[in-house]
C-alpha positions, 0 to 999 in steps of 0.5 A, a space after each residue: 049450822 052453816 060455817 064460812 070457809 076461809 082459805 089462805 095461800 100459806 108458806 107451808 115449807 117455812 111453817 114446817 121448818 120454823 113454827 110447826 115444832 114450837 106450836 106442836 110442843 105448845 099444844 102437847 104441853 099446854 104451854 104458850 111460853 115458847 109461842 110468845 117468845 116466837 112472836 116477840 122475835 118475829 113481831 115485825 112479820 106478824 099481824 092480828 089474825 082477824 083484822 090483819 093489822 100490825 101487831 102492836 106493843 101490848 098484844 099479849 093483853 089481848 091474845 094471851 087471855 084468849 088462850 093457847 090456840 089464839 096465840 098460835 093463830 097470831 104466830 101463824 100469820 107470819 106465814 100468810 096474809 090475813 087480808 087475802 082470804 081466797 076461801 069458798 065462803 058458804 059454798 064449801 059444803 059442795 066439796 064433800 059432795 063432789 069429793 066423797 072419797 077424799 077425806 083431806 079435801 079441806 086439808 089435815 089438822 095439825 097438833 097432837 091428838 088430844 089438842 088439835 090446833 083450832 083457834 076458831 073452834 070450828 076447825 082448821 086444816 093445812 095443805 102442803 103444796 103437794 096436796 094443793 096440786 093434787 086437789 087442783 087436778 081432782 077439782 079440774 077432773 070433776 069439773 070436766 066430768 060433771 059440767 053442771 057442777 060449779 067448781 070455778 072458785 074451788 079451782 081458782 083457790 087451788 090454782 092461786 096457792 099452786 102459782 105461788 108455790 104455797 100450801 093452804 091454811 083453811 079455817 072456819 
């Protein structure tokens, strides 16, 4: 099965300070109540994850029935722009081949072990700004050692995130 890699420049620091504890507890307790409160408090800064539209009144009817991870995905848009996908589309599989020793090349999953955050049910990962810088350096190194590999998009993805002093949110 081929999956489309999507990546977004992500305000990792603000996420860690504001939403991460709420989302972790929600996943741990299987309760979206605090996420709903968070979304209501910050609704002006939150968008729909798929279309990037402003969140309108009545959003609960659409997203709550889709489940906890989906509501978490709505809250997460406070930290990235869903319309600015800088991912690798279907070329992401090259990463595993070129970085076989780096099991964090996509990032790290989020949540308690029994309920990792996964709104699309195909995986989601986060990279801190430090991880972004590390992976940009690794990609540039591989590109220099293996000139036949085409890592321009990969390097550009990491570079865009680094230039904005951001992390990455990766999902499929």
